[in-house]
C-alpha positions in Angstrom: -27.7 -249.0 14.8 -30.9 -249.0 18.1 -33.7 -249.1 17.9 -36.7 -248.2 20.3 -40.4 -246.2 20.3 -39.5 -241.7 20.6 -43.0 -239.9 21.5 -42.5 -236.2 19.4 -44.9 -233.8 21.5 -46.3 -230.6 20.3 -45.0 -227.3 21.9 -47.6 -225.9 23.2 -47.9 -222.7 21.2 -48.2 -218.8 22.5 -51.3 -218.8 21.2 -53.3 -220.9 22.3 -56.8 -219.9 22.4 -60.5 -221.4 22.9 -62.0 -220.9 19.6 -63.7 -223.6 19.8 -63.3 -224.5 15.9 -63.6 -228.1 15.9 -67.1 -229.8 14.9 -67.4 -232.5 16.9 -65.1 -232.0 19.5 -67.1 -232.3 22.4 -64.0 -230.8 25.0 -62.9 -227.9 23.1 -66.6 -226.5 21.9 -67.7 -226.4 25.6 -65.4 -224.2 26.3 -65.3 -221.8 23.7 -65.0 -218.3 24.3 -63.6 -219.8 27.5 -60.2 -216.9 28.9 -57.6 -219.7 27.8 -54.0 -219.7 29.8 -51.4 -220.3 27.1 -47.8 -220.4 29.6 -50.0 -223.3 31.5 -50.8 -225.2 28.6 -47.0 -224.8 27.6 -45.4 -225.3 30.9 -47.7 -228.5 32.0 -46.7 -229.7 28.7 -43.5 -229.3 29.1 -43.5 -230.8 33.0 -45.2 -234.3 30.7 -42.0 -235.0 29.0 -40.1 -234.8 32.3 -42.3 -237.2 34.0 -41.6 -239.2 30.2 -38.1 -238.4 31.0 -37.9 -239.6 34.5 -39.7 -242.6 33.6 -36.5 -243.5 30.7 -39.0 -243.3 27.5 -37.0 -241.4 25.0 -38.7 -238.0 24.3 -38.3 -235.7 20.9 -40.5 -232.3 20.7 -42.1 -230.3 18.1 -41.7 -226.3 17.7 -45.0 -224.5 17.2 -46.1 -223.6 14.0 -46.7 -219.6 12.9 -49.0 -217.9 14.1 -51.2 -215.7 13.4 -51.3 -217.1 10.0 -51.2 -214.0 7.5 -50.6 -216.1 4.3 -54.2 -217.8 5.3 -56.0 -215.0 5.7 -54.5 -213.1 2.4 -55.3 -216.4 0.6 -59.7 -216.3 1.9 -58.9 -212.4 0.6 -59.8 -211.7 4.5 -58.2 -209.0 6.9 -58.0 -209.8 10.7 -60.5 -209.5 12.2 -62.9 -208.6 10.1 -63.7 -212.2 9.4 -63.6 -214.1 13.4 -64.0 -217.2 12.9 -61.4 -217.0 9.8 -59.1 -214.8 11.7 -59.5 -217.5 15.1 -58.9 -220.0 12.2 -55.6 -218.6 12.1 -54.3 -217.7 15.6 -54.9 -221.4 16.4 -52.0 -223.3 18.1 -54.1 -227.0 17.0 -50.4 -228.4 15.1 -49.5 -228.7 19.4 -51.6 -232.3 18.9 -48.9 -234.0 17.1 -50.9 -236.9 17.1 -52.3 -235.1 13.9 -48.7 -234.7 12.4 -48.3 -237.7 10.2 -48.2 -241.5 9.7 -45.6 -243.0 10.4 -43.9 -246.3 9.7 -41.6 -248.0 11.4 -38.2 -249.2 9.1 -39.0 -252.6 10.3 -42.5 -252.6 8.3 -41.9 -251.4 5.2 -40.1 -252.5 2.1 -37.5 -250.5 1.7 -36.6 -251.2 5.1 -36.6 -246.9 6.2 -39.2 -245.1 8.2 -41.7 -243.8 6.4 -43.5 -240.0 7.4 -47.5 -239.4 5.6 -47.9 -235.4 6.7 -51.7 -236.3 8.0 -54.2 -233.3 5.2 -56.5 -232.8 8.3 -59.1 -231.3 5.2 -61.9 -231.8 8.0 -61.2 -229.1 9.9 -60.7 -225.7 8.1 -58.6 -224.9 10.6 -56.2 -227.1 11.1 -55.5 -227.6 7.1 -53.1 -224.9 7.0 -51.0 -226.8 8.4 -49.5 -229.6 6.2 -46.9 -227.8 4.5 -45.2 -225.9 8.3 -45.4 -229.5 9.4 -43.7 -231.0 6.9 -41.5 -228.6 6.7 -40.3 -229.6 10.1 -40.5 -233.2 9.9 -37.8 -232.7 6.5 -35.2 -231.0 8.9 -35.8 -233.3 11.8 -35.4 -236.3 10.0 -33.0 -234.9 7.2 -31.4 -238.2 7.5 -32.7 -239.9 3.1 -30.7 -243.3 4.3 -32.8 -243.9 7.7 -36.3 -241.8 6.9 -38.8 -242.0 3.6 -41.9 -238.6 3.8 -44.5 -238.4 0.9 -46.2 -235.6 0.2 -50.1 -235.1 1.9 -52.8 -238.0 0.8 -54.4 -235.9 -1.2 -57.4 -233.8 -0.4 -60.3 -234.9 -1.6 -59.4 -237.8 1.3 -59.8 -236.8 4.5 -56.4 -237.6 6.2 -56.2 -237.2 10.8 -52.5 -239.0 11.1 -51.7 -241.3 13.5 -54.8 -240.3 15.8 -56.6 -243.4 13.4 -53.6 -245.1 13.4 -52.0 -247.8 15.2 -48.9 -250.9 15.8 -49.2 -254.1 17.2 -46.1 -255.7 17.2 -43.8 -258.3 19.9 -41.0 -255.2 20.3 -40.3 -251.5 18.5 -38.1 -253.2 16.6 -38.5 -256.5 15.5 -41.9 -256.0 12.3 -45.6 -255.1 13.5 -49.4 -255.4 12.3 -50.2 -251.1 11.5 -53.9 -251.0 11.8 -55.7 -247.9 10.8 -59.0 -247.4 11.7 -61.5 -245.0 9.2 -64.9 -243.2 9.4 -68.3 -243.8 7.7 -70.5 -241.9 9.7 -70.6 -239.3 12.4 -74.7 -238.4 12.5 -74.5 -235.1 13.3 -70.5 -234.8 13.7 -68.1 -235.7 10.7 -65.9 -238.6 10.0 -62.3 -237.1 10.0 -61.1 -240.4 8.2 -61.6 -241.4 5.2 -61.0 -245.4 4.2 -59.0 -244.2 1.1 -57.4 -242.2 2.5 -55.6 -244.9 5.3 -55.2 -247.7 2.0 -52.9 -245.2 0.3 -50.8 -245.0 3.2 -50.1 -247.8 3.5 -49.3 -248.3 0.1 -48.0 -244.8 -0.3 -45.2 -247.1 2.7 -44.4 -249.5 1.5 -46.4 -252.1 3.5 -47.5 -255.9 3.6 -50.7 -255.9 3.4 -51.6 -259.2 4.9 -50.3 -257.0 7.7 -52.8 -254.2 7.4 -56.0 -254.1 9.0 -58.4 -251.4 8.0 -61.5 -251.5 10.7 -64.4 -248.4 10.5 -64.9 -247.0 13.5 -67.9 -246.7 15.4 -70.0 -244.3 14.2 -72.2 -243.9 17.9 -68.4 -243.5 19.1 -68.2 -240.6 16.1 -71.2 -239.8 17.6 -70.9 -239.5 21.5 -67.2 -236.9 20.6 -65.1 -240.1 19.6 -63.2 -237.5 16.6 -60.4 -239.6 16.0 -59.5 -243.1 17.0 -57.2 -242.6 19.2 -60.6 -241.3 21.8 -61.7 -244.8 22.2 -58.5 -246.9 21.8 -54.7 -247.8 21.7 -51.9 -249.9 21.1 -48.5 -250.9 22.4 -46.6 -254.1 22.1 -49.0 -256.9 21.9 -51.3 -255.1 24.1 -54.9 -253.2 21.7 -56.0 -251.0 24.8 -60.1 -250.1 24.3 -63.4 -249.1 24.7 -65.9 -252.0 24.2 -68.4 -249.3 22.5 -64.7 -248.4 20.1 -65.4 -250.1 16.3 -68.4 -250.5 14.4 -67.8 -254.5 15.0 -65.8 -255.1 17.9 -65.4 -258.8 16.9 -64.9 -258.6 13.7 -62.2 -255.9 14.9 -60.2 -258.1 16.9 -61.0 -261.7 14.5 -59.4 -259.4 11.9 -56.3 -257.7 14.0 -56.0 -261.6 15.1 -55.7 -263.0 12.4 -52.5 -260.7 11.4 -51.4 -260.6 14.5 -51.7 -264.0 16.6 -49.6 -262.9 18.8 -53.0 -260.2 20.2 -53.8 -259.7 23.3 -56.5 -256.6 24.7 -57.7 -255.1 27.5 -61.3 -254.2 26.6 -63.3 -251.5 29.2 -66.9 -252.2 29.3 -70.2 -250.0 28.5 -71.2 -251.5 31.9 -67.8 -250.0 33.6 -67.1 -247.2 32.0 -69.5 -245.5 29.7 -68.6 -244.2 25.8 -69.0 -240.9 27.5 -67.3 -241.7 30.4 -64.4 -242.6 28.2 -64.8 -239.5 26.4 -65.0 -237.5 29.2 -61.8 -238.1 30.8 -59.7 -239.5 27.7 -59.6 -242.6 29.3 -58.6 -243.7 25.8 -56.3 -240.8 24.9 -53.4 -242.0 27.2 -49.8 -243.1 26.0 -49.6 -246.9 26.5 -45.5 -247.1 27.2 -43.5 -249.9 27.6 -41.0 -249.7 30.2 -37.2 -249.6 30.1 -38.2 -252.5 32.5 -40.4 -254.6 30.2 -43.8 -253.3 32.4 -46.0 -251.1 30.3 -48.2 -247.9 31.5 -50.9 -246.1 30.5 -50.2 -242.1 31.2 -53.8 -241.3 31.8 -55.2 -237.6 32.4 -56.1 -236.7 35.5 -59.7 -236.7 34.8 -59.5 -239.9 34.3 -58.2 -240.8 38.3 -61.2 -238.0 39.2 -64.0 -239.9 37.8 -65.4 -242.2 40.5 -66.1 -245.0 37.9 -62.5 -244.6 35.5 -60.4 -244.9 38.3 -62.7 -248.0 40.1 -62.4 -249.4 36.6 -58.1 -248.8 36.9 -57.3 -250.2 39.9 -59.7 -253.2 39.6 -57.4 -253.8 36.2 -54.0 -253.0 38.6 -55.6 -255.9 40.8 -55.8 -258.5 38.0 -52.8 -259.7 36.3 -53.2 -258.4 32.7 -50.4 -256.4 31.3 -50.2 -252.6 31.9 -48.8 -253.1 35.2 -49.2 -249.0 36.2 -51.4 -246.2 35.2 -49.7 -242.6 35.6 -51.3 -239.3 35.8 -50.2 -236.3 34.1 -52.0 -232.8 34.3 -52.3 -231.6 31.0 -56.0 -229.7 31.5 -55.1 -227.0 29.2 -54.7 -228.8 26.7 -57.6 -231.6 27.5 -60.6 -228.3 27.3 -59.3 -227.5 23.9 -60.2 -231.6 23.4 -56.6 -232.9 23.8 -54.8 -235.4 25.9 -51.6 -237.4 26.7 -51.8 -239.0 23.4 -53.2 -236.0 21.5 -50.1 -234.4 22.1 -47.4 -237.2 21.2 -46.9 -238.3 17.6 -45.1 -241.9 18.0 -41.5 -242.7 15.6 -39.6 -246.1 16.3 -36.2 -245.3 14.7 -32.7 -245.0 15.5 -32.0 -241.1 17.4 -28.8 -241.1 15.8 -31.0 -240.9 12.5 -32.8 -237.4 14.2 -31.7 -234.3 14.7 -30.4 -233.6 17.7 -32.6 -230.4 18.1 -36.1 -232.3 18.3 -34.0 -234.9 20.9 -35.0 -233.3 24.0 -33.4 -233.7 27.7 -33.8 -232.2 31.1 -30.5 -229.4 30.4 -33.2 -229.0 26.6 -36.1 -228.5 29.1 -34.8 -225.4 31.6 -34.2 -223.5 27.8 -37.8 -224.4 26.9 -39.5 -223.7 30.0 -37.5 -220.8 30.4 -38.8 -219.2 27.2 -42.0 -219.5 27.6 -42.2 -218.4 31.0 -40.7 -215.0 29.6 -42.1 -214.3 27.0 -45.2 -216.9 26.3 -48.5 -214.5 27.1 -50.2 -215.7 30.9 -53.4 -215.5 29.8 -55.6 -215.5 26.2 -59.5 -213.7 26.7 -61.0 -214.3 22.8 -61.6 -210.8 22.3 -57.8 -210.2 22.1 -57.2 -212.7 18.7 -56.9 -210.7 16.1 -55.0 -207.8 18.0 -52.3 -206.4 16.1 -50.2 -206.1 19.5 -50.3 -210.0 21.0 -50.0 -210.4 17.3 -47.0 -209.3 17.5 -46.2 -210.6 21.4 -47.3 -213.9 19.9 -44.3 -213.9 16.9 -41.7 -212.7 18.3 -42.4 -215.5 21.9 -42.0 -218.4 19.3 -39.2 -217.0 17.2 -37.1 -216.6 20.7 -38.3 -220.4 21.1 -36.8 -221.2 17.6 -33.3 -219.1 18.1 -32.9 -220.4 22.0 -33.2 -224.0 20.3 -31.1 -223.2 16.9 -34.4 -223.8 14.7 -34.4 -220.6 13.3 -34.4 -221.8 9.4 -38.1 -222.6 11.1 -38.7 -219.3 11.4 
C-alpha cells in the first residue's frame, strides 16, 4: 500500500459572492458588497491544483455544495429575497474552503489503523453551519472504503468545530506515526473564538488517538482579535516542521515545549513580529500557505501572490531561502478571488494521508480531468455576480444548472 499526502481542493462554486458574512474574517468583511467573479475564481483554483500537480504532488478535489440552498430558507421560514442576510447565507459558496470540511487523522495515528474523518459542524457562523450534511455525504462517497476509512458524525453543536483549519500534524514522514496538534480559542475580543477546546478533544477521542501523542494548545486571543479566525492564518505544519508567527499561540514557549515533549524532532521556523507584523501576516496570508514535501524530499511553501507583493513578507522569505532552514522553495499562486473573501491556498485544501487506490477515483485529479472541469467552468459559471443579483430566480436557475453540469461531467450525479 502506497500511503501519501493528497490535497483535496474545493472547486469554487458558481454562486461565489462577497456578502461579508464571516465576522472576524477581515478580508471578507472588507470586500462585502463587491462584485465577484465566480468563473475567474474557479479557474484560479484549478490553476493552483495544476501547479501542485506539476510539482509532483497528489491532488484531489471536492465539488461545490448545492447552492442556493432552499432547504436552509425553508427551515427558517424565510422566502428568498425577503431577508437579505439569510438569502445571502443560502447562496454562500464558502464550502470551497475545504480546510473546514473535516478533521482528518491518518491511519498511522489511530488505534484501529484506519484513516478517520470528522466533518466540522461550523456552528459559529450561520452561513457555514448548513454545510456539514452535504459535506458528509460527499466524504462518504469519496472515502467509502470502510476497511480503510472511518467517517464520524460531527461533534455536537454545543461545541464549535472548524475542522482541519485548527489542526496540525507533526511526523518524520507522512506515512509514519505522528503527533496531532489541536489549536482552540477562548477569546477573540470583538470576534468569536470559533474552535472549542472540547470539540478538539472530542475529535481526538473519536479518532482513537494516543493521548500521549495529542497536543492541545490555545490560540493567542490577540491573533483572533487581529483577524486570525483560524489557526491556519498564523501557523502551519508539515512533516517535522512548524512554520509559525511569533504571536500565534497564547503562550508561545509553552506551546513549543508541549509539541517538543510529544515530538522531540520538532523544527520551528518562527517569523518574528519585528520582521512581519501580525497585521501584515494576516493581510498577506503568509501562514495560510501550503507547506508541502516535494517528491525529491525538499519542502516548498506555496504562498498567495500577495506575499511576494508585500515588501516585509518578501524580504523575510528571501532571507529564509538564503539561510539553511528546512523550507527550500517559495512558490506564489494567484488565488485573489478567494483571498478577497478570506481564504488563501491552505483554506482551499484538505490534507488526507492515504493510499490513493482506496479513494473513489472520481475525486482524484489528473491533467485530462482538469481540462474537463475547466471546460464546464468556462461554459457554465457566471462571469460576475453583483450583490443585487443574490436572490434572483434567473441566476439561481443558472447556478444550479452549472453545478449539475459539473456533476454530470465528473460522473458524480448522485451528489445532485
